C-alpha positions in Angstrom: 53.5 86.7 52.8 50.7 88.3 50.8 47.4 86.7 49.6 46.4 87.0 46.0 43.0 88.4 45.2 40.5 86.7 42.9 41.4 89.2 40.2 45.0 88.1 40.3 44.4 84.3 40.2 46.3 82.5 37.5 44.2 81.5 34.4 43.9 77.8 33.1 46.8 76.6 31.1 46.1 75.5 27.4 46.3 71.8 28.5 43.8 72.3 31.3 41.4 74.1 28.9 41.6 71.2 26.4 40.9 68.7 29.3 37.8 70.7 30.3 36.5 70.7 26.7 37.0 66.9 26.4 35.1 66.4 29.7 32.2 68.5 28.5 31.9 66.5 25.3 31.9 63.3 27.3 29.1 64.5 29.6 27.1 65.6 26.6 27.5 62.2 25.0 26.3 60.5 28.1 23.2 62.7 28.2 22.4 62.1 24.5 22.9 58.3 25.0 20.4 58.4 27.9 17.9 60.3 25.8 18.3 57.9 22.8 18.1 54.8 25.0 15.4 55.6 27.4 13.4 58.7 26.6 12.8 58.5 22.8 11.8 54.7 22.8 9.1 55.4 25.3 7.8 58.4 23.3 8.1 56.7 19.9 7.2 53.1 21.0 10.5 51.9 19.7 11.5 49.9 22.8 10.1 48.4 26.0 6.6 47.2 25.4 6.8 48.3 21.8 9.6 45.9 20.7 8.7 42.4 19.7 11.3 39.7 18.8 9.6 36.8 16.9 12.5 34.5 17.8 12.4 35.2 21.6 10.1 32.2 22.4 10.3 29.7 19.5 8.1 26.7 19.6 9.9 23.3 19.9 8.5 21.6 16.8 10.5 18.4 17.7 8.0 17.6 20.4 5.9 14.5 19.8 2.7 16.5 20.5 3.2 18.9 17.6 1.3 17.7 14.5 3.6 17.3 11.5 2.6 18.0 7.9 0.5 15.2 6.3 -1.2 14.6 3.1 -4.6 16.4 2.7 -7.1 14.6 4.9 -10.0 16.0 2.8 -13.3 17.7 3.6 -14.6 14.6 5.5 -11.9 15.2 8.1 -13.2 18.7 8.7 -16.9 17.8 8.6 -16.4 15.2 11.4 -14.6 17.8 13.6 -16.2 19.9 16.4 -14.6 23.3 17.0 -14.9 24.5 20.6 -13.8 27.8 22.0 -14.0 31.5 21.9 -14.7 34.2 19.2 -12.1 32.6 16.9 -13.9 29.3 16.9 -17.2 31.1 16.4 -15.8 33.1 13.5 -15.4 29.9 11.6 -19.2 29.5 11.9 -19.8 33.1 11.2 -17.7 32.8 8.0 -19.8 29.8 7.0 -16.9 27.5 6.6 -18.4 25.2 9.3 -22.0 24.5 10.4 -23.5 25.3 13.7 -23.4 21.6 14.5 -19.6 21.8 14.3 -19.3 24.6 16.9 -19.7 24.8 20.7 -18.7 27.9 22.6 -19.2 31.7 22.5 -17.5 35.1 22.2 -15.3 36.0 25.2 -15.0 32.4 26.5 -11.9 31.8 28.7 -10.2 28.6 29.4 -11.5 28.4 33.0 -15.1 29.6 32.1 -15.4 26.8 29.5 -16.1 24.4 32.4 -19.0 26.4 33.9 -20.5 28.7 31.2 -23.7 27.2 29.9 -23.7 28.6 26.4 -24.7 25.7 24.0 -28.3 25.0 23.0 -30.1 22.2 21.2 -33.3 22.0 19.2 -36.4 21.0 21.3 -34.4 21.5 24.5 -34.9 24.4 26.8 -31.7 23.8 28.8 -28.4 25.4 28.2 -25.2 23.2 28.4 -21.6 23.8 29.1 -19.1 22.9 26.4 -18.1 19.5 28.0 -21.8 18.7 28.5 -22.4 19.6 24.8 -19.5 17.4 23.7 -21.1 14.4 25.4 -24.3 15.0 23.5 -22.8 15.9 20.1 -20.4 12.8 20.1 -17.8 14.3 17.7 -15.2 12.3 15.9 -12.6 14.9 17.1 -12.5 18.1 19.0 -10.4 21.1 18.0 -9.9 23.6 20.9 -9.5 27.3 20.1 -9.0 29.0 23.4 -6.7 31.4 25.2 -7.2 34.7 23.4 -9.3 36.0 26.4 -6.7 34.9 29.0 -4.1 37.5 28.1 -4.8 40.1 30.7 -1.7 39.2 32.7 -3.6 37.7 35.6 -2.3 34.1 34.8 1.2 32.8 35.0 2.3 30.6 32.1 2.2 27.5 34.4 -1.3 28.3 35.7 -2.6 28.9 32.2 -1.3 25.5 31.0 -2.8 23.9 34.2 -6.2 25.4 33.5 -6.1 24.3 29.9 -5.2 20.8 31.0 -8.3 20.7 33.2 -10.4 21.9 30.2 -9.1 19.1 28.1 -9.7 16.5 30.8 -13.3 17.8 31.2 -13.9 17.2 27.4 -12.2 13.8 27.3 -14.1 12.8 30.4 -17.4 13.9 28.9 -16.9 11.8 25.8 -14.0 9.4 25.8 -14.3 8.4 22.2 -13.2 11.7 20.6 -9.6 12.8 19.8 -8.7 16.2 21.2 -6.4 18.6 19.4 -5.2 21.8 21.2 -4.8 24.8 18.8 -2.2 27.5 19.2 -3.6 30.8 20.3 -3.9 32.9 17.1 -1.5 35.9 16.8 -2.5 39.5 17.1 -2.4 42.3 14.5 0.7 44.5 14.4 -1.5 47.6 15.0 -3.3 46.1 18.0 -3.1 47.8 21.4 0.0 46.6 23.2 0.7 44.3 20.3 4.3 43.5 21.2 3.5 42.7 24.8 0.5 40.7 23.9 2.3 38.7 21.1 5.2 37.9 23.4 2.7 36.5 26.0 0.9 34.5 23.2 4.3 33.0 22.2 5.0 32.0 25.7 1.5 30.6 26.3 1.8 28.6 23.1 5.2 27.2 24.3 3.5 26.0 27.5 0.6 24.5 25.6 2.8 22.4 23.4 4.8 21.2 26.4 1.6 20.4 28.3 0.3 18.4 25.4 3.5 16.5 25.1 3.6 15.7 28.8 -0.1 14.6 28.9 -0.3 12.8 25.5 -2.5 15.3 23.7 -1.9 16.7 20.2 -1.0 20.3 19.4 -1.8 22.1 16.2 0.8 24.8 15.5 -1.7 27.0 13.8 0.3 30.2 14.5 2.8 29.3 11.8 0.1 29.5 9.2 -1.3 32.8 10.4 1.9 34.8 11.1 3.6 37.2 8.8 7.0 35.6 8.2 8.8 38.9 8.7 7.1 40.7 11.6 5.8 37.6 13.5 2.4 39.3 13.9 -0.7 38.1 12.3 -1.2 38.5 8.5 -3.6 41.5 8.4 -5.8 39.8 5.8 -6.4 36.8 8.1 -8.2 38.7 10.9 -11.5 40.4 11.1 -10.8 43.2 13.6 -14.5 44.2 13.9 -15.5 40.7 15.0 -12.2 40.0 16.7 -11.9 36.7 14.9 -10.8 35.2 11.6 -11.7 36.8 8.3 -13.1 34.5 5.6 -9.6 34.1 4.1 -8.2 33.4 7.5 -10.8 30.8 8.3 -10.0 29.0 5.0 -6.3 29.1 6.0 -7.2 27.5 9.4 -9.1 24.7 7.8 -6.5 24.0 5.1 -3.8 23.9 7.7 -5.9 21.5 9.8 -6.5 19.2 6.9 -2.8 19.1 6.0 -1.7 18.4 9.6 -4.2 15.7 10.3 -4.5 13.4 13.3 -6.7 10.7 11.9 -7.1 7.6 14.2 -9.6 4.8 14.1 -13.2 5.9 14.8 -14.2 3.9 17.9 -17.5 5.8 18.6 -20.5 3.7 19.5 -24.0 4.5 18.2 -24.1 8.1 16.9 -27.7 8.1 15.7 -29.1 10.1 18.6 -27.1 13.3 18.2 -29.3 16.4 18.7 -29.3 19.4 16.4 -27.7 22.6 17.5 -29.5 25.9 17.7 -28.3 29.4 18.6 -30.9 29.8 21.3 -32.8 27.6 23.7 -35.1 25.4 21.7 -38.1 25.7 24.1 -39.9 23.1 26.0 -42.5 21.9 23.5 -44.2 18.8 24.8 -43.5 15.6 22.9 -46.4 13.5 22.0 -46.2 10.1 23.6 -46.6 7.2 21.1 -49.6 5.0 21.4 -48.6 1.8 23.1 -48.6 -1.2 20.8 -49.1 -4.8 21.6 -46.1 -6.6 22.8 -44.4 -8.2 19.7 -43.9 -11.9 19.6 -40.8 -11.6 17.6 -37.9 -9.2 17.5 -35.6 -8.1 14.7 -31.9 -8.8 15.4 -29.2 -7.3 13.2 -25.5 -7.9 13.5 -22.9 -6.0 11.3 -19.1 -5.7 11.1 -16.9 -2.7 10.1 -16.3 -3.0 6.4 -13.2 -5.0 5.5 -12.2 -5.7 9.0 -13.9 -8.9 9.9 -16.8 -11.4 9.5 -19.5 -12.9 11.5 -20.4 -16.5 12.5 -23.7 -17.7 13.9 -27.3 -18.6 12.9 -25.9 -21.4 10.7 -23.8 -18.8 8.8 -20.1 -18.1 8.7 -17.7 -15.7 6.9 -20.6 -13.2 6.3 -20.5 -9.5 7.0 -24.1 -9.2 8.3 -26.6 -11.4 10.0 -30.3 -10.5 10.2 -33.1 -12.5 11.7 -36.4 -12.5 13.4 -36.2 -14.0 16.8 -39.0 -15.2 19.1 -39.3 -13.6 22.5 -36.5 -14.8 24.8 -34.9 -16.9 22.0 -31.2 -17.3 22.6 -28.9 -16.2 19.8 -25.1 -16.7 19.7 -23.0 -14.6 17.3 -19.2 -14.4 17.1 -17.1 -11.7 15.5 -14.1 -13.0 13.6 -11.3 -10.5 12.9 -9.8 -10.4 9.4 -6.1 -10.8 8.9 -4.3 -7.7 10.3 -7.1 -6.8 12.7 -8.1 -7.7 16.2 -11.6 -7.6 17.8 -12.2 -4.5 19.9 -15.8 -4.5 21.0 -19.4 -4.3 19.9 -21.0 -0.9 19.4 -23.2 -1.4 22.5 -20.1 -1.8 24.6 -19.8 -5.6 24.9 -16.1 -6.5 24.8 -16.3 -10.2 24.1 -16.1 -11.4 20.5 -18.8 -14.0 21.1 -22.1 -12.6 22.4 -25.2 -14.4 23.6 -28.4 -12.4 23.3 -31.8 -13.3 24.6 -34.4 -11.6 22.4 -36.4 -9.2 24.5 -36.1 -6.2 22.2 -34.9 -5.3 18.7 -31.1 -5.4 18.5 -28.8 -3.7 16.0 -25.1 -3.8 16.8 -21.8 -3.6 14.9 -18.6 -5.5 15.6 -15.6 -3.1 15.9 -12.0 -4.0 15.2 -8.6 -2.5 15.8 -6.0 -2.3 13.1 -3.2 -4.8 14.0 -1.2 -4.6 10.8 1.9 -3.5 12.8 5.3 -3.7 11.2 8.8 -2.9 12.5 11.6 -1.9 10.2 15.3 -1.6 11.2 17.8 0.6 9.5 20.6 -2.0 10.0 21.0 -5.5 8.7 23.4 -8.3 9.6 26.6 -6.6 10.7 30.2 -7.3 11.7 32.0 -5.0 14.2 35.1 -5.1 16.4 35.0 -5.6 20.1 34.6 -2.2 21.8 33.0 -0.6 18.8 29.3 0.5 18.8 26.4 -0.1 16.5 23.3 2.1 16.7 20.0 0.6 15.3 16.9 2.7 14.7 13.4 1.2 14.5 10.5 2.6 12.6 6.9 1.4 13.1 3.9 1.4 10.9 0.3 0.5 11.7 -2.0 -0.1 8.8 0.7 1.4 6.5 0.8 4.7 8.5 3.6 5.8 10.8 3.1 4.8 14.4 4.7 5.7 17.7 8.1 3.8 18.1 8.9 4.8 21.6 7.5 1.5 23.0 9.8 -0.8 21.0 11.4 -3.4 23.2 15.1 -4.3 22.5 16.7 -7.5 23.6 20.2 -9.1 23.1 20.2 -12.9 22.9 16.7 -12.8 24.5 17.9 -10.6 27.4 15.7 -7.5 27.6 17.8 -4.3 27.4 15.5 -1.3 27.1 12.5 0.4 25.4 12.8 3.1 22.9 13.0 4.1 19.2 16.7 3.1 19.0 19.4 1.0 20.6 23.1 1.3 20.7 25.0 -2.0 21.1 28.5 -1.9 22.5 29.9 -5.4 23.0 32.7 -6.2 25.5 33.3 -9.7 24.2 33.6 -11.4 20.9 30.9 -13.7 19.6 27.6 -13.7 17.7 24.7 -11.7 19.1 21.0 -11.7 18.1 19.4 -8.3 18.5 15.7 -8.2 18.5 13.2 -5.3 18.4 9.6 -6.1 19.3 6.3 -4.3 19.8 2.7 -5.3 20.7 -0.1 -3.2 19.3 -3.8 -3.9 19.6 -3.1 -7.4 20.7 -0.7 -8.3 17.9 3.0 -8.7 18.5 5.6 -8.2 15.8 9.4 -8.2 15.8 12.5 -7.8 13.7 16.0 -9.1 14.5 19.5 -9.0 13.1 22.7 -10.8 13.8 25.8 -8.9 14.9 29.2 -10.7 14.6 31.7 -9.3 17.0 35.4 -9.9 16.2 38.5 -9.3 18.3 40.0 -5.9 17.7 42.6 -5.9 14.9 46.3 -6.4 15.7 48.7 -3.7 14.6 52.5 -3.9 14.6 55.2 -1.3 14.2 59.0 -1.3 14.7 61.1 1.2 16.5 64.8 1.1 15.6 67.7 2.6 13.6 67.7 2.9 9.9 71.5 2.5 9.5 74.3 0.9 11.5 78.0 0.0 10.8 78.9 -3.5 10.0 79.9 -5.5 13.1 77.8 -3.5 15.5 74.6 -4.5 17.4 71.4 -2.6 17.8 68.2 -3.0 19.8 64.9 -3.3 17.9 61.4 -2.8 19.6 58.1 -4.2 18.3 55.0 -2.0 19.2 52.0 -4.4 19.1 48.4 -3.5 19.9 45.9 -6.3 20.6 48.6 -9.0 20.3 48.0 -12.8 20.2 51.0 -14.8 21.5 54.6 -13.8 21.1 56.1 -11.5 18.4 58.5 -13.3 16.1 61.4 -11.7 14.2 63.0 -12.7 10.9 65.3 -11.2 8.3 65.4 -12.4 4.7 69.0 -11.4 4.3 70.0 -13.4 7.4 67.9 -16.6 7.1 69.8 -18.1 10.0 68.7 -15.3 12.4 65.3 -15.2 14.2 64.1 -13.9 17.5 61.1 -13.8 19.8 59.7 -11.0 22.0 59.0 -7.3 21.8 62.7 -6.2 22.2 65.5 -8.1 20.3 69.1 -7.6 19.4 70.2 -7.4 15.7 73.7 -7.4 14.2 75.2 -7.7 10.8 78.8 -8.2 9.7 78.4 -7.6 6.0 77.7 -4.3 4.3 74.2 -4.2 2.7 70.5 -3.6 3.1 68.6 -5.8 5.6 64.9 -6.0 5.9 63.8 -7.0 9.4 60.2 -8.3 10.0 58.3 -8.4 13.2 55.0 -10.5 13.1 52.1 -11.1 15.5 48.7 -12.6 14.9 49.1 -12.6 11.1 50.1 -8.9 11.0 53.6 -7.7 10.5 55.8 -4.6 10.1 59.2 -4.3 8.4 62.2 -2.1 9.0 65.0 -1.6 6.4 68.4 -1.2 8.0 71.4 -0.1 5.9 74.6 -1.7 7.1 77.6 0.5 6.2 81.4 0.0 6.3 82.8 -0.5 9.7 84.5 2.5 11.4 88.4 2.4 11.3 90.7 3.1 14.3 92.5 6.5 14.0 96.4 6.3 13.8 99.1 9.1 14.1 101.5 9.4 11.2 104.6 11.7 11.6 105.2 14.4 9.1 108.3 13.9 6.9 111.1 16.6 6.8 112.4 18.3 3.6 115.7 16.5 3.8 114.3 13.3 4.5 116.2 13.2 7.8 114.3 13.4 11.0 115.6 15.4 14.0 114.2 15.6 17.5 112.0 18.6 18.2 112.4 20.5 21.4 109.5 22.7 22.1 111.0 24.5 25.1 114.5 25.5 26.1 117.9 25.7 24.2 119.6 23.0 22.4 122.7 21.6 24.1 
């Protein structure tokens, strides 16, 4: 046997050549796909860190912490607000839309450094104060926190960021318990910013965590990002940012304040005396010595002034009642008794000097000027259902809405009871009775010492009885058939009658029926006032078959032999 040399090997067949060509095309397609998916995006910034999906981390706007749209709260709402935070908060002051007395913070401030960075100064005071310390001195009506833009270096997890922010809020509320705190969304970045997509994704996730933290801890969250973002790209509107100052432009600052005014959180002002708020300065105010006043002779009388919040109550004392102010000169150590009386719809809260009893007894040892403060107690519950009738086993859902002083109020604390048995707390209650009868459902809530309730009656009836008949629609005269009554929610026995057979009746779910006369019969089955009818057509009776022999042609009949011969 001989061996073929390489020059004598057989060439590829046409089929093999086609297969090789197809394989080469497939390999080329894989290579091109790899280049398009991995190489080009990295070079052209089309993928990876360069791709941003605005819908990847949407904010849950159904959270109770997220401030909803309101009517315009006006300029007074803004002027009584202190903005604390980083360069974005400072840019509001730089753009002259707020005053220095409405700002506490500095460029580059982080969430954690807010607690320790002494960056706030006051006139006539050489000391520097941290933001929480400044808040306690400035006694703001509310605090809006603009922080987080300097915490995006990737060193913090989302949980740790929210935890640090929570500590910052606690520090502010602990420094001044009378202010409301509103946490702002971290502002978006410009589309042309360095690592814009990566940064914006991180901002979206941080904002998600902030809203959840506020919801869990009972704070309010201002979804400022929705006002600052471009609706298509999800990045910041270019006109709203001042890239040189790394903050808001003037138009952006106006958008922020407008959004704040139209997503207001305006509660009762419970601050005590605010007459001693120092004036802010951009630098330390120095340590100029204050001149001590020349001591005066001890007065023999003192001026006592008692006031009430306008429209919320009156005063009683010093031989006066039903008045809104009492002023007197009292001799030293003279005892004065004054009582604050709440107006309808209000309850006494406390005096501006912290005393919590409505009646106060003062011994005149100094001048006194205090105001009686009251809480709004005009609470009202409205139910979306009135007196109702349902069947046993059915359900009725009742929703409660609450207003306080004519404004919407939290309804999660509404207490529900059925015939005075407490069932649950919540904004709604679903009643599913398992027995018939009359039920009194009550929704009640206590706010600021005032209890209010609404109730409705629910009449529960037995479930409806239904009847149907199973049986034949026709039968021959003289025969008998079985009829079946199908009854749901019965009461007693089922009775049967037939108008065409008045002498016939029956009881039970299964009965026998017969008719000897041809015709149409209407059979009725009844139970608990409900009935069903079945029409049965009775036809001629069936006759017995008979055999009739066939006549022959001749009229004579002969026997027929099917097999064999005839004898």
